[in-house]
N, C-alpha and C positions, 0 to 999 in steps of 0.2 A: 530157877526156869521150868517149869513144866508143861507139857502138849500135852495133849488129849483128848480121843475119840472114841469110839463101840469096837475099834479096834485095836484097843493099845494105848498105851501110852508113854511118856518118856521123861526126866529128870534128868536137871543138873546144878548142882550145888558146889560151894567151895569150901575146900578144905581149910581147917581154922587151926595152929598151933594152942597148944595145951600147955604149955612152959611161958605163957605171959608176954611174948614178944606182943609188940609193937606194929601194928595195920596201918602204914602212914603212907604208901604209894597206889597200894589198890592190887600190889602185884602177890603172888605167894612168899610166904615165909616160912620157914624151917617150921618142918611138923611136930620136935621134940620127943619125937618116938621113934623108933626102927622102921617102922611099916604103916604107913595109914590104913585102914579098911574102914570098912560101915555096914552094920547092921540097918536091913531095910523091913518093914513092915507095911505090906497092903491090907486095908480091911477095906471091905467091897460094901455094898447096901444090904447084904444078908450077915451081914456081921463076922465073918467069916476071914480070917487072913490067911494073909501066904508069909513066910520069912527068907530072907537068902543074907547072903554076905555078899559085897562085891567091893576090889581092888580101886575100883573107879570112880571117878566122883561123874560120873554119866552111868543111868539104867534106864532100862528100857523096858519093857513086854507088849506080847504079843497075844492076840487072841479075842475070842469074844469075850469085849466086855458091857459087860446091860447100864440100862440108863440109872445114874443115881448119884450118889457121895458118895466117894473112897475120899479117905483118909490115908495118905503116906506119911511114915516112923523112919527118921533119919535118923541114928546113933555112930558114930564114931568111935573105934574100938582098935585099941592097941595096946602096946604095956603098961601104963597107966588106966585102963579099964576102958569100960563103953562111957563115954560122954551125957550129957543132959542129952533127953532127943527136941526133935525138934520136927512140928507136926506141921506139915503141909494138907490143907483139906481142898478139893476138888472135884467136880460133876463133869459128868458123861451124858 
């Protein structure tokens, strides 16, 4: 889920197990790692990027955002390494 306007954005996502757990009831399952963090990258309309790490499934950035197409790239990081990226495109 992502919400965005010219004063910032917020996004939330669901952590996933990387050890083959079956997600049968829609609830969180053991992540299979000592800790779960996320590498987040934001690419703006001028193709500049910002990268940061988060220990939460919720992120937000505030400030002056220009109109245009943005790309948010999220990768889970943990003991196993980085996951494949999940990409979310959105417009402001």
